[in-house]
LOVEXNU-600499 format. One record per residue (C-alpha): residue number from 1; residue in three letters; x, y, z. Coordinates in steps of 0.5 Angstrom, whole numbers. Example, Ala and Ser with C-alpha at 12.3 -4.5 7.8 and 13.67 -1.06 7.14 Angstrom:
<num: 1 | residuo: ALA | X: 25 | Y: -9 | Z: 16>
<num: 2 | residuo: SER | X: 27 | Y: -2 | Z: 14>
***
This chain:
<num: 1 | residuo: UNK | X: 0 | Y: 0 | Z: 0>
<num: 2 | residuo: UNK | X: 3 | Y: 7 | Z: -2>
<num: 3 | residuo: UNK | X: 5 | Y: 11 | Z: 4>
<num: 4 | residuo: UNK | X: -1 | Y: 16 | Z: 3>
<num: 5 | residuo: UNK | X: -6 | Y: 11 | Z: 4>
<num: 6 | residuo: UNK | X: -2 | Y: 7 | Z: 10>
<num: 7 | residuo: UNK | X: -2 | Y: 14 | Z: 14>
<num: 8 | residuo: UNK | X: -10 | Y: 15 | Z: 13>
<num: 9 | residuo: UNK | X: -11 | Y: 8 | Z: 15>
<num: 10 | residuo: UNK | X: -7 | Y: 9 | Z: 21>
<num: 11 | residuo: UNK | X: -10 | Y: 15 | Z: 23>
<num: 12 | residuo: UNK | X: -17 | Y: 12 | Z: 22>
<num: 13 | residuo: UNK | X: -16 | Y: 6 | Z: 26>
<num: 14 | residuo: UNK | X: -13 | Y: 11 | Z: 32>
<num: 15 | residuo: UNK | X: -20 | Y: 14 | Z: 32>
<num: 16 | residuo: UNK | X: -25 | Y: 8 | Z: 31>
<num: 17 | residuo: UNK | X: -27 | Y: 3 | Z: 35>
<num: 18 | residuo: UNK | X: -23 | Y: -3 | Z: 37>
<num: 19 | residuo: UNK | X: -29 | Y: -7 | Z: 34>
<num: 20 | residuo: UNK | X: -26 | Y: -6 | Z: 27>
<num: 21 | residuo: UNK | X: -19 | Y: -9 | Z: 29>
<num: 22 | residuo: UNK | X: -18 | Y: -15 | Z: 24>
<num: 23 | residuo: UNK | X: -18 | Y: -21 | Z: 23>
<num: 24 | residuo: UNK | X: -26 | Y: -19 | Z: 23>
<num: 25 | residuo: UNK | X: -28 | Y: -25 | Z: 19>
<num: 26 | residuo: UNK | X: -34 | Y: -30 | Z: 18>
<num: 27 | residuo: UNK | X: -35 | Y: -37 | Z: 16>
<num: 28 | residuo: UNK | X: -36 | Y: -38 | Z: 9>
<num: 29 | residuo: UNK | X: -44 | Y: -36 | Z: 7>
<num: 30 | residuo: UNK | X: -48 | Y: -41 | Z: 4>
<num: 31 | residuo: UNK | X: -55 | Y: -40 | Z: 1>
<num: 32 | residuo: UNK | X: -55 | Y: -33 | Z: -1>
<num: 33 | residuo: UNK | X: -57 | Y: -33 | Z: -8>
<num: 34 | residuo: UNK | X: -62 | Y: -31 | Z: -11>
<num: 35 | residuo: UNK | X: -60 | Y: -25 | Z: -7>
<num: 36 | residuo: UNK | X: -64 | Y: -24 | Z: -1>
<num: 37 | residuo: UNK | X: -64 | Y: -22 | Z: 7>
<num: 38 | residuo: UNK | X: -60 | Y: -16 | Z: 10>
<num: 39 | residuo: UNK | X: -54 | Y: -16 | Z: 5>
<num: 40 | residuo: UNK | X: -59 | Y: -15 | Z: -1>
<num: 41 | residuo: UNK | X: -61 | Y: -8 | Z: -2>
<num: 42 | residuo: UNK | X: -64 | Y: -8 | Z: -9>
<num: 43 | residuo: UNK | X: -64 | Y: -10 | Z: -16>
<num: 44 | residuo: UNK | X: -60 | Y: -6 | Z: -21>
<num: 45 | residuo: UNK | X: -64 | Y: -2 | Z: -27>
<num: 46 | residuo: UNK | X: -62 | Y: -3 | Z: -34>
<num: 47 | residuo: UNK | X: -61 | Y: 3 | Z: -39>
<num: 48 | residuo: UNK | X: -59 | Y: 3 | Z: -47>
<num: 49 | residuo: UNK | X: -53 | Y: 7 | Z: -49>
<num: 50 | residuo: UNK | X: -54 | Y: 8 | Z: -56>
<num: 51 | residuo: UNK | X: -47 | Y: 9 | Z: -59>
<num: 52 | residuo: UNK | X: -50 | Y: 12 | Z: -66>
<num: 53 | residuo: UNK | X: -52 | Y: 18 | Z: -62>
<num: 54 | residuo: UNK | X: -47 | Y: 24 | Z: -61>
<num: 55 | residuo: UNK | X: -43 | Y: 23 | Z: -55>
<num: 56 | residuo: UNK | X: -47 | Y: 29 | Z: -52>
<num: 57 | residuo: UNK | X: -54 | Y: 26 | Z: -52>
<num: 58 | residuo: UNK | X: -52 | Y: 19 | Z: -50>
<num: 59 | residuo: UNK | X: -53 | Y: 19 | Z: -43>
<num: 60 | residuo: UNK | X: -59 | Y: 23 | Z: -43>
<num: 61 | residuo: UNK | X: -64 | Y: 18 | Z: -41>
<num: 62 | residuo: UNK | X: -60 | Y: 15 | Z: -35>
<num: 63 | residuo: UNK | X: -58 | Y: 22 | Z: -32>
<num: 64 | residuo: UNK | X: -65 | Y: 24 | Z: -33>
<num: 65 | residuo: UNK | X: -68 | Y: 19 | Z: -29>
<num: 66 | residuo: UNK | X: -62 | Y: 19 | Z: -24>
<num: 67 | residuo: UNK | X: -61 | Y: 27 | Z: -24>
<num: 68 | residuo: UNK | X: -63 | Y: 28 | Z: -16>
<num: 69 | residuo: UNK | X: -59 | Y: 22 | Z: -14>
<num: 70 | residuo: UNK | X: -53 | Y: 25 | Z: -18>
<num: 71 | residuo: UNK | X: -54 | Y: 32 | Z: -15>
<num: 72 | residuo: UNK | X: -54 | Y: 29 | Z: -8>
<num: 73 | residuo: UNK | X: -48 | Y: 25 | Z: -9>
<num: 74 | residuo: UNK | X: -44 | Y: 31 | Z: -12>
<num: 75 | residuo: UNK | X: -47 | Y: 36 | Z: -6>
<num: 76 | residuo: UNK | X: -44 | Y: 30 | Z: -1>
<num: 77 | residuo: UNK | X: -37 | Y: 31 | Z: -4>
<num: 78 | residuo: UNK | X: -38 | Y: 39 | Z: -4>
<num: 79 | residuo: UNK | X: -39 | Y: 38 | Z: 4>
<num: 80 | residuo: UNK | X: -33 | Y: 34 | Z: 5>
<num: 81 | residuo: UNK | X: -29 | Y: 39 | Z: 1>
<num: 82 | residuo: UNK | X: -32 | Y: 44 | Z: 5>
<num: 83 | residuo: UNK | X: -30 | Y: 40 | Z: 11>
<num: 84 | residuo: UNK | X: -23 | Y: 40 | Z: 9>
<num: 85 | residuo: UNK | X: -22 | Y: 47 | Z: 7>
<num: 86 | residuo: UNK | X: -28 | Y: 51 | Z: 11>
<num: 87 | residuo: UNK | X: -26 | Y: 57 | Z: 6>
<num: 88 | residuo: UNK | X: -30 | Y: 54 | Z: 0>
<num: 89 | residuo: UNK | X: -24 | Y: 55 | Z: -4>
<num: 90 | residuo: UNK | X: -23 | Y: 48 | Z: -6>
<num: 91 | residuo: UNK | X: -30 | Y: 47 | Z: -9>
<num: 92 | residuo: UNK | X: -28 | Y: 54 | Z: -12>
<num: 93 | residuo: UNK | X: -22 | Y: 51 | Z: -15>
<num: 94 | residuo: UNK | X: -26 | Y: 45 | Z: -18>
<num: 95 | residuo: UNK | X: -31 | Y: 49 | Z: -21>
<num: 96 | residuo: UNK | X: -26 | Y: 54 | Z: -24>
<num: 97 | residuo: UNK | X: -20 | Y: 49 | Z: -26>
<num: 98 | residuo: UNK | X: -23 | Y: 43 | Z: -28>
<num: 99 | residuo: UNK | X: -28 | Y: 45 | Z: -33>
<num: 100 | residuo: UNK | X: -21 | Y: 47 | Z: -37>
<num: 101 | residuo: UNK | X: -19 | Y: 40 | Z: -36>
<num: 102 | residuo: UNK | X: -25 | Y: 37 | Z: -39>
<num: 103 | residuo: UNK | X: -22 | Y: 40 | Z: -46>
<num: 104 | residuo: UNK | X: -16 | Y: 36 | Z: -45>
<num: 105 | residuo: UNK | X: -20 | Y: 29 | Z: -45>
<num: 106 | residuo: UNK | X: -20 | Y: 25 | Z: -51>
<num: 107 | residuo: UNK | X: -27 | Y: 24 | Z: -54>
<num: 108 | residuo: UNK | X: -32 | Y: 21 | Z: -54>
<num: 109 | residuo: UNK | X: -31 | Y: 22 | Z: -46>
<num: 110 | residuo: UNK | X: -30 | Y: 29 | Z: -46>
<num: 111 | residuo: UNK | X: -37 | Y: 31 | Z: -50>
<num: 112 | residuo: UNK | X: -40 | Y: 25 | Z: -46>
<num: 113 | residuo: UNK | X: -38 | Y: 29 | Z: -39>
<num: 114 | residuo: UNK | X: -41 | Y: 36 | Z: -42>
<num: 115 | residuo: UNK | X: -47 | Y: 32 | Z: -44>
<num: 116 | residuo: UNK | X: -48 | Y: 30 | Z: -37>
<num: 117 | residuo: UNK | X: -47 | Y: 36 | Z: -34>
<num: 118 | residuo: UNK | X: -52 | Y: 40 | Z: -38>
<num: 119 | residuo: UNK | X: -57 | Y: 35 | Z: -37>
<num: 120 | residuo: UNK | X: -56 | Y: 34 | Z: -29>
<num: 121 | residuo: UNK | X: -55 | Y: 42 | Z: -28>
<num: 122 | residuo: UNK | X: -49 | Y: 40 | Z: -24>
<num: 123 | residuo: UNK | X: -43 | Y: 44 | Z: -25>
<num: 124 | residuo: UNK | X: -38 | Y: 41 | Z: -31>
<num: 125 | residuo: UNK | X: -32 | Y: 42 | Z: -26>
<num: 126 | residuo: UNK | X: -36 | Y: 37 | Z: -21>
<num: 127 | residuo: UNK | X: -38 | Y: 32 | Z: -26>
<num: 128 | residuo: UNK | X: -30 | Y: 32 | Z: -28>
<num: 129 | residuo: UNK | X: -28 | Y: 31 | Z: -21>
<num: 130 | residuo: UNK | X: -33 | Y: 25 | Z: -20>
<num: 131 | residuo: UNK | X: -30 | Y: 22 | Z: -27>
<num: 132 | residuo: UNK | X: -23 | Y: 22 | Z: -24>
<num: 133 | residuo: UNK | X: -24 | Y: 19 | Z: -17>
<num: 134 | residuo: UNK | X: -23 | Y: 12 | Z: -19>
<num: 135 | residuo: UNK | X: -16 | Y: 13 | Z: -20>
<num: 136 | residuo: UNK | X: -15 | Y: 14 | Z: -13>
<num: 137 | residuo: UNK | X: -21 | Y: 12 | Z: -8>
<num: 138 | residuo: UNK | X: -23 | Y: 5 | Z: -9>
<num: 139 | residuo: UNK | X: -22 | Y: -2 | Z: -6>
<num: 140 | residuo: UNK | X: -25 | Y: -8 | Z: -9>
<num: 141 | residuo: UNK | X: -25 | Y: -16 | Z: -10>
<num: 142 | residuo: UNK | X: -25 | Y: -19 | Z: -17>
<num: 143 | residuo: UNK | X: -25 | Y: -27 | Z: -19>
<num: 144 | residuo: UNK | X: -25 | Y: -31 | Z: -25>
<num: 145 | residuo: UNK | X: -26 | Y: -38 | Z: -24>
<num: 146 | residuo: UNK | X: -27 | Y: -44 | Z: -29>
<num: 147 | residuo: UNK | X: -32 | Y: -50 | Z: -27>
<num: 148 | residuo: UNK | X: -30 | Y: -57 | Z: -29>
<num: 149 | residuo: UNK | X: -34 | Y: -56 | Z: -36>
<num: 150 | residuo: UNK | X: -29 | Y: -51 | Z: -38>
<num: 151 | residuo: UNK | X: -34 | Y: -45 | Z: -37>
<num: 152 | residuo: UNK | X: -31 | Y: -38 | Z: -34>
<num: 153 | residuo: UNK | X: -35 | Y: -35 | Z: -29>
<num: 154 | residuo: UNK | X: -33 | Y: -28 | Z: -27>
<num: 155 | residuo: UNK | X: -35 | Y: -24 | Z: -21>
<num: 156 | residuo: UNK | X: -33 | Y: -18 | Z: -17>
<num: 157 | residuo: UNK | X: -35 | Y: -13 | Z: -11>
<num: 158 | residuo: UNK | X: -34 | Y: -6 | Z: -13>
<num: 159 | residuo: UNK | X: -32 | Y: -2 | Z: -6>
<num: 160 | residuo: UNK | X: -32 | Y: 5 | Z: -7>
<num: 161 | residuo: UNK | X: -31 | Y: 11 | Z: -2>
<num: 162 | residuo: UNK | X: -25 | Y: 10 | Z: 2>
<num: 163 | residuo: UNK | X: -24 | Y: 15 | Z: 7>
<num: 164 | residuo: UNK | X: -30 | Y: 19 | Z: 4>
<num: 165 | residuo: UNK | X: -34 | Y: 22 | Z: 10>
<num: 166 | residuo: UNK | X: -35 | Y: 16 | Z: 16>
<num: 167 | residuo: UNK | X: -42 | Y: 17 | Z: 18>
<num: 168 | residuo: UNK | X: -41 | Y: 15 | Z: 26>
<num: 169 | residuo: UNK | X: -49 | Y: 15 | Z: 27>
<num: 170 | residuo: UNK | X: -51 | Y: 10 | Z: 21>
<num: 171 | residuo: UNK | X: -44 | Y: 7 | Z: 21>
<num: 172 | residuo: UNK | X: -43 | Y: 8 | Z: 14>
<num: 173 | residuo: UNK | X: -39 | Y: 12 | Z: 9>
<num: 174 | residuo: UNK | X: -42 | Y: 18 | Z: 6>
<num: 175 | residuo: UNK | X: -40 | Y: 17 | Z: -1>
<num: 176 | residuo: UNK | X: -41 | Y: 10 | Z: -1>
<num: 177 | residuo: UNK | X: -48 | Y: 10 | Z: 1>
<num: 178 | residuo: UNK | X: -50 | Y: 16 | Z: -4>
<num: 179 | residuo: UNK | X: -47 | Y: 12 | Z: -10>
<num: 180 | residuo: UNK | X: -52 | Y: 6 | Z: -9>
<num: 181 | residuo: UNK | X: -58 | Y: 9 | Z: -12>
<num: 182 | residuo: UNK | X: -53 | Y: 11 | Z: -18>
<num: 183 | residuo: UNK | X: -51 | Y: 4 | Z: -20>
<num: 184 | residuo: UNK | X: -54 | Y: 2 | Z: -27>
<num: 185 | residuo: UNK | X: -53 | Y: -4 | Z: -32>
<num: 186 | residuo: UNK | X: -52 | Y: -1 | Z: -39>
<num: 187 | residuo: UNK | X: -53 | Y: -4 | Z: -45>
<num: 188 | residuo: UNK | X: -48 | Y: -1 | Z: -50>
<num: 189 | residuo: UNK | X: -51 | Y: -1 | Z: -57>
<num: 190 | residuo: UNK | X: -49 | Y: 0 | Z: -64>
<num: 191 | residuo: UNK | X: -53 | Y: -1 | Z: -70>
<num: 192 | residuo: UNK | X: -58 | Y: -4 | Z: -65>
<num: 193 | residuo: UNK | X: -54 | Y: -9 | Z: -63>
<num: 194 | residuo: UNK | X: -50 | Y: -10 | Z: -57>
<num: 195 | residuo: UNK | X: -43 | Y: -8 | Z: -57>
<num: 196 | residuo: UNK | X: -42 | Y: -9 | Z: -49>
<num: 197 | residuo: UNK | X: -45 | Y: -9 | Z: -43>
<num: 198 | residuo: UNK | X: -43 | Y: -6 | Z: -36>
<num: 199 | residuo: UNK | X: -45 | Y: -4 | Z: -29>
<num: 200 | residuo: UNK | X: -43 | Y: 3 | Z: -28>
<num: 201 | residuo: UNK | X: -45 | Y: 9 | Z: -24>
<num: 202 | residuo: UNK | X: -50 | Y: 14 | Z: -27>
<num: 203 | residuo: UNK | X: -45 | Y: 20 | Z: -29>
<num: 204 | residuo: UNK | X: -39 | Y: 16 | Z: -30>
<num: 205 | residuo: UNK | X: -37 | Y: 15 | Z: -37>
<num: 206 | residuo: UNK | X: -31 | Y: 10 | Z: -36>
<num: 207 | residuo: UNK | X: -32 | Y: 3 | Z: -35>
<num: 208 | residuo: UNK | X: -30 | Y: -1 | Z: -28>
<num: 209 | residuo: UNK | X: -34 | Y: -8 | Z: -30>
<num: 210 | residuo: UNK | X: -36 | Y: -10 | Z: -36>
<num: 211 | residuo: UNK | X: -38 | Y: -16 | Z: -41>
<num: 212 | residuo: UNK | X: -37 | Y: -17 | Z: -49>
<num: 213 | residuo: UNK | X: -42 | Y: -22 | Z: -49>
<num: 214 | residuo: UNK | X: -39 | Y: -29 | Z: -51>
<num: 215 | residuo: UNK | X: -32 | Y: -26 | Z: -52>
<num: 216 | residuo: UNK | X: -29 | Y: -24 | Z: -45>
<num: 217 | residuo: UNK | X: -31 | Y: -21 | Z: -39>
<num: 218 | residuo: UNK | X: -27 | Y: -15 | Z: -35>
<num: 219 | residuo: UNK | X: -26 | Y: -12 | Z: -29>
<num: 220 | residuo: UNK | X: -21 | Y: -7 | Z: -26>
<num: 221 | residuo: UNK | X: -18 | Y: -6 | Z: -19>
<num: 222 | residuo: UNK | X: -14 | Y: 0 | Z: -16>
<num: 223 | residuo: UNK | X: -7 | Y: -2 | Z: -15>
<num: 224 | residuo: UNK | X: -4 | Y: 2 | Z: -9>
<num: 225 | residuo: UNK | X: 3 | Y: 5 | Z: -11>
<num: 226 | residuo: UNK | X: 7 | Y: 11 | Z: -9>
<num: 227 | residuo: UNK | X: 7 | Y: 12 | Z: -16>
<num: 228 | residuo: UNK | X: 0 | Y: 12 | Z: -16>
<num: 229 | residuo: UNK | X: -6 | Y: 16 | Z: -19>
<num: 230 | residuo: UNK | X: -4 | Y: 22 | Z: -16>
<num: 231 | residuo: UNK | X: 2 | Y: 23 | Z: -20>
<num: 232 | residuo: UNK | X: -1 | Y: 21 | Z: -26>
<num: 233 | residuo: UNK | X: -7 | Y: 26 | Z: -25>
<num: 234 | residuo: UNK | X: -2 | Y: 32 | Z: -24>
<num: 235 | residuo: UNK | X: 2 | Y: 30 | Z: -30>
<num: 236 | residuo: UNK | X: -4 | Y: 31 | Z: -34>
<num: 237 | residuo: UNK | X: -6 | Y: 37 | Z: -31>
<num: 238 | residuo: UNK | X: 1 | Y: 40 | Z: -33>
<num: 239 | residuo: UNK | X: 1 | Y: 38 | Z: -40>
<num: 240 | residuo: UNK | X: 4 | Y: 31 | Z: -40>
<num: 241 | residuo: UNK | X: -2 | Y: 27 | Z: -43>
<num: 242 | residuo: UNK | X: 1 | Y: 21 | Z: -47>
<num: 243 | residuo: UNK | X: -2 | Y: 16 | Z: -41>
<num: 244 | residuo: UNK | X: -9 | Y: 14 | Z: -41>
<num: 245 | residuo: UNK | X: -14 | Y: 14 | Z: -36>
<num: 246 | residuo: UNK | X: -15 | Y: 7 | Z: -33>
<num: 247 | residuo: UNK | X: -23 | Y: 7 | Z: -34>
<num: 248 | residuo: UNK | X: -23 | Y: 10 | Z: -41>
<num: 249 | residuo: UNK | X: -18 | Y: 4 | Z: -43>
<num: 250 | residuo: UNK | X: -22 | Y: -1 | Z: -40>
<num: 251 | residuo: UNK | X: -28 | Y: 2 | Z: -44>
<num: 252 | residuo: UNK | X: -24 | Y: 2 | Z: -50>
<num: 253 | residuo: UNK | X: -22 | Y: -5 | Z: -49>
<num: 254 | residuo: UNK | X: -29 | Y: -7 | Z: -48>
<num: 255 | residuo: UNK | X: -32 | Y: -3 | Z: -54>
<num: 256 | residuo: UNK | X: -26 | Y: -5 | Z: -59>
<num: 257 | residuo: UNK | X: -22 | Y: -11 | Z: -57>
<num: 258 | residuo: UNK | X: -25 | Y: -17 | Z: -61>
<num: 259 | residuo: UNK | X: -22 | Y: -23 | Z: -57>
<num: 260 | residuo: UNK | X: -19 | Y: -25 | Z: -50>
<num: 261 | residuo: UNK | X: -12 | Y: -24 | Z: -53>
<num: 262 | residuo: UNK | X: -13 | Y: -18 | Z: -56>
<num: 263 | residuo: UNK | X: -16 | Y: -15 | Z: -50>
<num: 264 | residuo: UNK | X: -10 | Y: -18 | Z: -46>
<num: 265 | residuo: UNK | X: -5 | Y: -15 | Z: -50>
<num: 266 | residuo: UNK | X: -8 | Y: -8 | Z: -50>
<num: 267 | residuo: UNK | X: -9 | Y: -8 | Z: -43>
<num: 268 | residuo: UNK | X: -2 | Y: -10 | Z: -41>
<num: 269 | residuo: UNK | X: 2 | Y: -5 | Z: -46>
<num: 270 | residuo: UNK | X: -2 | Y: 1 | Z: -46>
<num: 271 | residuo: UNK | X: 1 | Y: 7 | Z: -42>
<num: 272 | residuo: UNK | X: -3 | Y: 9 | Z: -36>
<num: 273 | residuo: UNK | X: -4 | Y: 15 | Z: -31>
<num: 274 | residuo: UNK | X: -5 | Y: 10 | Z: -25>
<num: 275 | residuo: UNK | X: -3 | Y: 3 | Z: -24>
<num: 276 | residuo: UNK | X: -8 | Y: -2 | Z: -24>
<num: 277 | residuo: UNK | X: -10 | Y: -9 | Z: -24>
<num: 278 | residuo: UNK | X: -14 | Y: -12 | Z: -30>
<num: 279 | residuo: UNK | X: -18 | Y: -18 | Z: -28>
<num: 280 | residuo: UNK | X: -20 | Y: -21 | Z: -35>
<num: 281 | residuo: UNK | X: -24 | Y: -27 | Z: -37>
<num: 282 | residuo: UNK | X: -24 | Y: -31 | Z: -44>
<num: 283 | residuo: UNK | X: -29 | Y: -36 | Z: -47>
<num: 284 | residuo: UNK | X: -24 | Y: -42 | Z: -47>
<num: 285 | residuo: UNK | X: -21 | Y: -46 | Z: -42>
<num: 286 | residuo: UNK | X: -15 | Y: -43 | Z: -39>
<num: 287 | residuo: UNK | X: -17 | Y: -36 | Z: -41>
<num: 288 | residuo: UNK | X: -17 | Y: -32 | Z: -34>
<num: 289 | residuo: UNK | X: -12 | Y: -28 | Z: -32>
<num: 290 | residuo: UNK | X: -10 | Y: -22 | Z: -27>
<num: 291 | residuo: UNK | X: -5 | Y: -17 | Z: -31>
<num: 292 | residuo: UNK | X: -1 | Y: -13 | Z: -25>
<num: 293 | residuo: UNK | X: 0 | Y: -6 | Z: -28>
<num: 294 | residuo: UNK | X: 5 | Y: 0 | Z: -27>
<num: 295 | residuo: UNK | X: 3 | Y: 6 | Z: -30>
<num: 296 | residuo: UNK | X: 8 | Y: 4 | Z: -36>
<num: 297 | residuo: UNK | X: 8 | Y: -3 | Z: -37>
<num: 298 | residuo: UNK | X: 6 | Y: -10 | Z: -35>
<num: 299 | residuo: UNK | X: 9 | Y: -13 | Z: -29>
<num: 300 | residuo: UNK | X: 6 | Y: -19 | Z: -28>
<num: 301 | residuo: UNK | X: 1 | Y: -24 | Z: -31>
<num: 302 | residuo: UNK | X: -2 | Y: -29 | Z: -27>
<num: 303 | residuo: UNK | X: -7 | Y: -34 | Z: -31>
<num: 304 | residuo: UNK | X: -11 | Y: -40 | Z: -30>
<num: 305 | residuo: UNK | X: -8 | Y: -46 | Z: -30>
<num: 306 | residuo: UNK | X: -12 | Y: -52 | Z: -28>
<num: 307 | residuo: UNK | X: -7 | Y: -57 | Z: -29>
<num: 308 | residuo: UNK | X: -3 | Y: -54 | Z: -24>
<num: 309 | residuo: UNK | X: -9 | Y: -54 | Z: -20>
<num: 310 | residuo: UNK | X: -10 | Y: -46 | Z: -21>
<num: 311 | residuo: UNK | X: -18 | Y: -46 | Z: -23>
<num: 312 | residuo: UNK | X: -19 | Y: -39 | Z: -21>
<num: 313 | residuo: UNK | X: -15 | Y: -32 | Z: -20>
<num: 314 | residuo: UNK | X: -17 | Y: -28 | Z: -15>
<num: 315 | residuo: UNK | X: -15 | Y: -20 | Z: -14>
<num: 316 | residuo: UNK | X: -16 | Y: -15 | Z: -8>
<num: 317 | residuo: UNK | X: -12 | Y: -9 | Z: -8>
<num: 318 | residuo: UNK | X: -5 | Y: -12 | Z: -7>
<num: 319 | residuo: UNK | X: 0 | Y: -16 | Z: -11>
<num: 320 | residuo: UNK | X: -1 | Y: -23 | Z: -11>
<num: 321 | residuo: UNK | X: 6 | Y: -25 | Z: -10>
<num: 322 | residuo: UNK | X: 6 | Y: -20 | Z: -3>
<num: 323 | residuo: UNK | X: 2 | Y: -21 | Z: 3>
<num: 324 | residuo: UNK | X: -4 | Y: -16 | Z: 4>
<num: 325 | residuo: UNK | X: -4 | Y: -11 | Z: 8>
<num: 326 | residuo: UNK | X: -5 | Y: -14 | Z: 15>
<num: 327 | residuo: UNK | X: -11 | Y: -9 | Z: 16>
<num: 328 | residuo: UNK | X: -14 | Y: -10 | Z: 10>
<num: 329 | residuo: UNK | X: -14 | Y: -18 | Z: 8>
<num: 330 | residuo: UNK | X: -20 | Y: -19 | Z: 4>
<num: 331 | residuo: UNK | X: -16 | Y: -24 | Z: 0>
<num: 332 | residuo: UNK | X: -15 | Y: -30 | Z: 5>
<num: 333 | residuo: UNK | X: -22 | Y: -30 | Z: 7>
<num: 334 | residuo: UNK | X: -24 | Y: -30 | Z: -1>
<num: 335 | residuo: UNK | X: -19 | Y: -35 | Z: -3>
<num: 336 | residuo: UNK | X: -21 | Y: -40 | Z: 3>
<num: 337 | residuo: UNK | X: -28 | Y: -39 | Z: 1>
<num: 338 | residuo: UNK | X: -26 | Y: -41 | Z: -6>
<num: 339 | residuo: UNK | X: -22 | Y: -47 | Z: -4>
<num: 340 | residuo: UNK | X: -28 | Y: -49 | Z: 0>
<num: 341 | residuo: UNK | X: -33 | Y: -49 | Z: -5>
<num: 342 | residuo: UNK | X: -28 | Y: -53 | Z: -10>
<num: 343 | residuo: UNK | X: -28 | Y: -53 | Z: -18>
<num: 344 | residuo: UNK | X: -33 | Y: -58 | Z: -18>
<num: 345 | residuo: UNK | X: -38 | Y: -54 | Z: -14>
<num: 346 | residuo: UNK | X: -37 | Y: -47 | Z: -17>
<num: 347 | residuo: UNK | X: -43 | Y: -43 | Z: -20>
<num: 348 | residuo: UNK | X: -46 | Y: -36 | Z: -20>
<num: 349 | residuo: UNK | X: -49 | Y: -38 | Z: -14>
<num: 350 | residuo: UNK | X: -43 | Y: -40 | Z: -10>
<num: 351 | residuo: UNK | X: -39 | Y: -34 | Z: -13>
<num: 352 | residuo: UNK | X: -44 | Y: -30 | Z: -10>
<num: 353 | residuo: UNK | X: -44 | Y: -33 | Z: -3>
<num: 354 | residuo: UNK | X: -36 | Y: -32 | Z: -3>
<num: 355 | residuo: UNK | X: -37 | Y: -25 | Z: -5>
<num: 356 | residuo: UNK | X: -43 | Y: -24 | Z: 1>
<num: 357 | residuo: UNK | X: -38 | Y: -27 | Z: 6>
<num: 358 | residuo: UNK | X: -35 | Y: -21 | Z: 11>
<num: 359 | residuo: UNK | X: -30 | Y: -18 | Z: 10>
<num: 360 | residuo: UNK | X: -30 | Y: -19 | Z: 2>
<num: 361 | residuo: UNK | X: -37 | Y: -16 | Z: 3>
<num: 362 | residuo: UNK | X: -36 | Y: -9 | Z: 7>
<num: 363 | residuo: UNK | X: -38 | Y: -2 | Z: 9>
<num: 364 | residuo: UNK | X: -35 | Y: 0 | Z: 2>
<num: 365 | residuo: UNK | X: -39 | Y: -5 | Z: -2>
<num: 366 | residuo: UNK | X: -44 | Y: -2 | Z: -7>
<num: 367 | residuo: UNK | X: -45 | Y: -7 | Z: -12>
<num: 368 | residuo: UNK | X: -44 | Y: -14 | Z: -13>
<num: 369 | residuo: UNK | X: -44 | Y: -17 | Z: -21>
<num: 370 | residuo: UNK | X: -44 | Y: -24 | Z: -23>
<num: 371 | residuo: UNK | X: -42 | Y: -25 | Z: -31>
<num: 372 | residuo: UNK | X: -42 | Y: -32 | Z: -35>
<num: 373 | residuo: UNK | X: -39 | Y: -30 | Z: -42>
<num: 374 | residuo: UNK | X: -42 | Y: -37 | Z: -45>
<num: 375 | residuo: UNK | X: -49 | Y: -34 | Z: -44>
<num: 376 | residuo: UNK | X: -47 | Y: -27 | Z: -45>
<num: 377 | residuo: UNK | X: -50 | Y: -26 | Z: -38>
<num: 378 | residuo: UNK | X: -49 | Y: -20 | Z: -33>
<num: 379 | residuo: UNK | X: -53 | Y: -19 | Z: -27>
<num: 380 | residuo: UNK | X: -52 | Y: -14 | Z: -21>
<num: 381 | residuo: UNK | X: -54 | Y: -13 | Z: -14>
<num: 382 | residuo: UNK | X: -54 | Y: -7 | Z: -10>
<num: 383 | residuo: UNK | X: -51 | Y: -9 | Z: -3>
<num: 384 | residuo: UNK | X: -51 | Y: -7 | Z: 4>
<num: 385 | residuo: UNK | X: -47 | Y: -10 | Z: 10>
<num: 386 | residuo: UNK | X: -50 | Y: -10 | Z: 17>
<num: 387 | residuo: UNK | X: -46 | Y: -9 | Z: 23>
<num: 388 | residuo: UNK | X: -42 | Y: -12 | Z: 26>
<num: 389 | residuo: UNK | X: -38 | Y: -10 | Z: 19>
<num: 390 | residuo: UNK | X: -31 | Y: -8 | Z: 17>
<num: 391 | residuo: UNK | X: -31 | Y: -1 | Z: 14>
<num: 392 | residuo: UNK | X: -27 | Y: -4 | Z: 8>
***
């Protein structure tokens, strides 16, 4: 974990209850699917994004429906900013400087963000800020598994909002809770044909979770590093723009790559603004991997190898060859549940069970997505983590 993240985490622990001191785990959950009970907060609505429309118009239906939730979430971010800098100067700077930055972004992202600002009425700079948050503020769990018939399954918990306003009364992260009503499933179409599907936050134009039906599945997790997203963003602001935004790259791959191998090559070789883990699943036996990225290059690719007994690959936010940070070990309980499930019993149902086990499920978890490439299937559920529950 980068020094910045470590210091914040240590500070958080110095002022919170000892109930959160790890290891806080529970027995691997069973019979959680179909989703039910207190950890299930709701289904996710579907929308179509028409790629044949001008970029400014593509998100109009989504944003019209989710406008009030987007305004509420942005206001919560403003309140947090004002709490850090009471003069209001930080929000002022965002509203003045980030609109200038939007024109440096590549299309279609630039015009899509402008269109979202127009439909929602949210200041352009604040929509830009929302779209760059993922480079620095997430923890996640992603897994690709192969069953005994060679079918690939891909699941993920999207955990977002770390250190962004702990609500002591409700024992929750302010931004995580504000994001949950913004979770949407999207069907991106061209010529009335599905190009890819994604689970996303309304107002966010990059992709974090997606499927190219019958071809590949893809999720992205943040990789903590001293040479992290803060550095890349600053370089971009200062005019060095040869790297690609992580979530823009993920969307580009979902839209344009036509095979698992093509997707893997692009994700491994493209220079980026922030380090990341790309978790990629294909449509044939052995096609599942974790690509560990620095900003400049691929450091490691760990692939499914059933002959070696590696029938799944699983990533949280730490290099797989290193131990997780001891205050944030979601990997061990997740792998314990996968191993206990066994390859013979892996399914959408049992994958959801693992992703429902604390602390894999935690206070930051906004949604769980399950994908089955052979069926072109993506399903998502908004999550909750009732107390007692780890903050992350």
